[in-house]
Residue frames as qw, qx, qy, qz and C-alpha x, y, z in Angstrom:
[[0.363, 0.805, 0.399, -0.248, 37.73, 5.30, 43.16],
 [0.077, 0.832, -0.335, -0.436, 40.60, 7.24, 41.64],
 [0.298, -0.271, 0.844, 0.353, 42.04, 4.14, 40.05],
 [0.452, 0.497, 0.741, 0.018, 38.71, 3.36, 38.39],
 [0.262, 0.907, 0.102, -0.314, 38.57, 6.93, 37.00],
 [0.123, -0.676, 0.592, 0.421, 42.13, 6.67, 35.72],
 [0.398, 0.029, 0.881, 0.253, 41.38, 3.37, 33.99],
 [0.407, 0.712, 0.559, -0.122, 38.20, 4.80, 32.45],
 [0.136, 0.894, -0.162, -0.396, 40.12, 7.83, 31.15],
 [0.239, -0.443, 0.766, 0.399, 42.77, 5.59, 29.62],
 [0.425, 0.297, 0.846, 0.129, 40.11, 3.48, 27.88],
 [0.328, 0.835, 0.425, -0.119, 38.23, 6.51, 26.48],
 [0.164, -0.721, 0.320, 0.593, 41.33, 8.37, 25.40],
 [0.744, 0.643, -0.025, -0.180, 41.57, 8.66, 21.61],
 [0.805, -0.167, 0.354, 0.447, 44.38, 6.70, 20.07],
 [0.094, 0.703, -0.290, -0.643, 45.90, 8.86, 17.31],
 [0.292, -0.101, 0.830, 0.464, 46.42, 8.03, 13.70],
 [0.320, 0.040, -0.501, -0.803, 44.22, 7.69, 10.72],
 [0.672, 0.033, 0.439, -0.595, 40.61, 6.57, 11.24],
 [0.447, 0.037, 0.879, 0.163, 39.61, 3.16, 9.90],
 [0.248, 0.109, -0.518, -0.811, 38.18, 3.11, 6.38],
 [0.700, 0.119, 0.343, -0.616, 34.53, 2.19, 5.97],
 [0.918, 0.371, 0.013, -0.139, 35.15, 0.15, 2.80],
 [0.446, -0.585, 0.618, 0.278, 38.32, -1.91, 2.76],
 [0.742, 0.558, -0.286, -0.236, 39.68, -2.92, -0.62],
 [0.641, -0.483, 0.596, 0.011, 41.33, -6.21, 0.08],
 [0.832, 0.263, 0.454, 0.183, 41.53, -7.70, -3.43],
 [0.106, -0.642, 0.424, 0.630, 44.13, -6.85, -6.04],
 [0.780, 0.525, 0.340, 0.010, 43.64, -7.10, -9.79],
 [0.389, -0.470, 0.455, 0.648, 46.76, -6.97, -11.93],
 [0.622, 0.736, 0.243, -0.110, 46.37, -5.47, -15.40],
 [0.583, -0.201, 0.403, 0.676, 49.14, -5.52, -17.97],
 [0.351, 0.891, 0.178, -0.225, 49.31, -2.49, -20.24],
 [0.676, 0.383, 0.104, 0.621, 51.55, -1.32, -23.02],
 [0.337, -0.228, -0.153, 0.900, 53.38, 1.94, -22.49],
 [0.125, -0.242, -0.368, -0.889, 50.88, 3.74, -24.72],
 [0.504, -0.545, -0.615, -0.267, 47.90, 2.31, -22.82],
 [0.533, -0.445, -0.450, 0.561, 49.46, 3.27, -19.48],
 [0.173, -0.076, 0.027, 0.982, 50.04, 6.85, -20.63],
 [0.290, -0.379, -0.520, -0.708, 46.47, 7.02, -21.94],
 [0.562, -0.569, -0.600, 0.027, 45.00, 5.80, -18.62],
 [0.464, -0.381, -0.305, 0.740, 47.19, 8.09, -16.54],
 [0.055, 0.103, 0.214, 0.970, 46.32, 11.07, -18.76],
 [0.413, -0.487, -0.548, -0.540, 42.59, 10.43, -18.50],
 [0.589, -0.533, -0.534, 0.291, 42.87, 9.93, -14.74],
 [0.351, -0.188, -0.132, 0.908, 44.80, 13.19, -14.39],
 [0.137, -0.286, -0.364, -0.876, 42.14, 15.04, -16.44],
 [0.560, -0.538, -0.541, -0.323, 39.44, 13.63, -14.15],
 [0.217, -0.665, 0.415, -0.582, 41.42, 14.49, -11.02],
 [0.927, -0.285, 0.108, -0.219, 41.62, 10.85, -9.95],
 [0.363, -0.511, 0.760, 0.170, 44.32, 8.32, -9.32],
 [0.370, 0.258, -0.764, -0.461, 44.76, 5.67, -12.00],
 [0.064, -0.136, -0.970, 0.189, 43.19, 3.06, -9.69],
 [0.273, 0.462, 0.511, -0.672, 40.15, 5.22, -8.93],
 [0.407, 0.449, -0.334, -0.723, 39.76, 6.00, -12.65],
 [0.256, 0.121, -0.928, -0.243, 39.90, 2.28, -13.50],
 [0.080, 0.298, 0.867, -0.392, 37.25, 1.48, -10.87],
 [0.353, 0.526, 0.220, -0.742, 34.95, 4.23, -12.18],
 [0.376, 0.399, -0.584, -0.599, 35.50, 3.17, -15.79],
 [0.123, -0.004, -0.991, -0.043, 34.77, -0.48, -14.94],
 [0.213, 0.406, 0.710, -0.534, 31.46, 0.47, -13.29],
 [0.402, 0.616, 0.079, -0.672, 30.30, 2.54, -16.28],
 [0.020, 0.346, -0.777, -0.525, 31.63, 0.37, -19.10],
 [0.822, 0.293, 0.217, -0.437, 29.26, -1.28, -21.56],
 [0.235, -0.375, 0.844, 0.304, 30.76, -4.42, -23.01],
 [0.793, 0.322, -0.177, -0.486, 29.51, -6.07, -26.18],
 [0.746, -0.276, 0.606, -0.003, 30.07, -9.77, -25.79],
 [0.069, -0.320, 0.804, 0.496, 31.75, -11.91, -28.41],
 [0.622, 0.121, -0.396, -0.664, 29.64, -13.54, -31.05],
 [0.752, -0.091, 0.578, -0.304, 27.65, -16.63, -30.15],
 [0.391, -0.079, 0.836, 0.376, 28.04, -19.67, -32.43],
 [0.401, 0.646, 0.648, 0.039, 24.71, -18.93, -34.16],
 [0.123, 0.936, -0.008, -0.331, 25.81, -15.33, -34.81],
 [0.262, -0.530, 0.663, 0.459, 29.12, -16.56, -36.24],
 [0.439, 0.253, 0.821, 0.263, 27.18, -18.86, -38.58],
 [0.299, 0.864, 0.364, -0.177, 25.11, -15.83, -39.69],
 [0.042, -0.831, 0.348, 0.431, 28.33, -14.01, -40.58],
 [0.367, -0.183, 0.822, 0.394, 29.52, -17.01, -42.59],
 [0.407, 0.595, 0.692, 0.052, 26.17, -17.01, -44.36],
 [0.144, 0.928, 0.056, -0.340, 26.61, -13.29, -45.05],
 [0.224, -0.572, 0.626, 0.481, 30.00, -14.03, -46.58],
 [0.401, 0.189, 0.852, 0.280, 28.38, -16.61, -48.85],
 [0.304, 0.817, 0.471, -0.133, 25.70, -14.10, -49.87],
 [0.028, -0.835, 0.269, 0.478, 28.43, -11.63, -50.75],
 [0.315, -0.224, 0.807, 0.447, 29.94, -14.25, -53.03],
 [0.358, 0.543, 0.754, 0.093, 26.51, -14.77, -54.65],
 [0.136, 0.903, 0.170, -0.369, 26.18, -11.02, -55.07],
 [0.152, -0.609, 0.551, 0.550, 29.49, -10.91, -56.96],
 [0.326, 0.108, 0.874, 0.342, 28.30, -13.70, -59.27],
 [0.270, 0.757, 0.586, -0.101, 25.01, -11.89, -59.93],
 [0.002, 0.849, -0.126, -0.514, 26.93, -8.70, -60.69],
 [0.216, -0.337, 0.740, 0.540, 29.03, -10.50, -63.28],
 [0.290, 0.412, 0.847, 0.169, 25.89, -12.03, -64.78],
 [0.167, 0.860, 0.347, -0.333, 24.23, -8.59, -64.91],
 [0.069, -0.685, 0.407, 0.600, 27.22, -7.21, -66.84],
 [0.207, -0.079, 0.867, 0.446, 26.92, -10.04, -69.37],
 [0.065, 0.452, 0.856, 0.242, 23.17, -10.33, -69.77],
 [0.140, -0.529, -0.208, -0.811, 21.87, -6.95, -68.62],
 [0.088, -0.153, 0.606, -0.776, 20.58, -5.63, -65.33],
 [0.663, -0.062, -0.012, -0.746, 16.89, -6.34, -65.96],
 [0.763, 0.073, -0.621, -0.165, 17.51, -10.07, -66.25],
 [0.548, -0.057, -0.703, 0.450, 18.86, -10.35, -62.66],
 [0.208, -0.485, 0.111, -0.842, 16.76, -7.66, -60.96],
 [0.797, -0.423, -0.201, -0.382, 14.58, -10.09, -58.96],
 [0.856, -0.091, -0.369, 0.349, 17.54, -12.07, -57.67],
 [0.311, 0.351, -0.287, 0.835, 19.29, -8.83, -56.62],
 [0.451, -0.525, 0.020, -0.722, 16.26, -7.67, -54.62],
 [0.902, -0.339, -0.235, -0.123, 15.97, -11.01, -52.80],
 [0.747, 0.103, -0.343, 0.559, 19.70, -11.11, -52.09],
 [0.077, 0.451, -0.228, 0.860, 19.67, -7.57, -50.68],
 [0.670, -0.505, -0.066, -0.540, 16.72, -8.46, -48.42],
 [0.922, -0.179, -0.301, 0.165, 18.60, -11.52, -47.15],
 [0.524, 0.263, -0.314, 0.747, 21.70, -9.43, -46.46],
 [0.229, -0.529, 0.108, -0.810, 19.66, -6.79, -44.64],
 [0.832, -0.429, -0.185, -0.299, 17.97, -9.45, -42.48],
 [0.855, -0.062, -0.319, 0.404, 21.30, -11.03, -41.49],
 [0.292, 0.376, -0.254, 0.842, 22.87, -7.66, -40.68],
 [0.491, -0.553, -0.010, -0.673, 19.86, -6.83, -38.51],
 [0.910, -0.330, -0.245, -0.054, 20.20, -10.13, -36.62],
 [0.738, 0.081, -0.302, 0.598, 23.93, -9.65, -35.99],
 [0.191, 0.302, -0.199, 0.913, 23.66, -6.01, -34.88],
 [0.479, -0.664, -0.514, -0.256, 20.70, -6.40, -32.48],
 [0.146, -0.708, 0.306, -0.620, 20.73, -4.26, -29.36],
 [0.855, -0.458, 0.063, -0.237, 20.16, -7.22, -27.05],
 [0.841, 0.219, -0.303, 0.391, 23.77, -8.30, -27.65],
 [0.160, 0.572, -0.358, 0.720, 24.89, -5.38, -25.45],
 [0.526, -0.549, 0.273, -0.589, 25.03, -5.65, -21.70],
 [0.130, -0.338, 0.894, -0.262, 25.16, -8.46, -19.17],
 [0.686, 0.118, 0.489, -0.525, 21.75, -10.06, -19.74],
 [0.424, 0.381, -0.702, -0.426, 22.87, -12.54, -22.39]]
């Protein structure tokens, strides 16, 4: 009987040391930074009272990333560049012949530019649901 009690006490005795973590971080992500970037991250982490790793994790969770341009958006920007060239030509023509002679073309060109800028700067480009 005493041996069974002794074994039970040994099994229930607390082991010492640090308790096991609930969430284990088993993956490592290596990030290369310049000296300036490193100082910036460490300064922001210090201000927040966090380690640099904890600050990076928090920043990654809250970050909003605007994705790169899709091919159709890049073609819109090329079109915008062409419209800018047309605008320069109309401006030169207006200086030669007078502003009233090119007024209609200027209005249409400005509407086209405004439409393209609206398409490129849409809010649905932001976020992960692309």
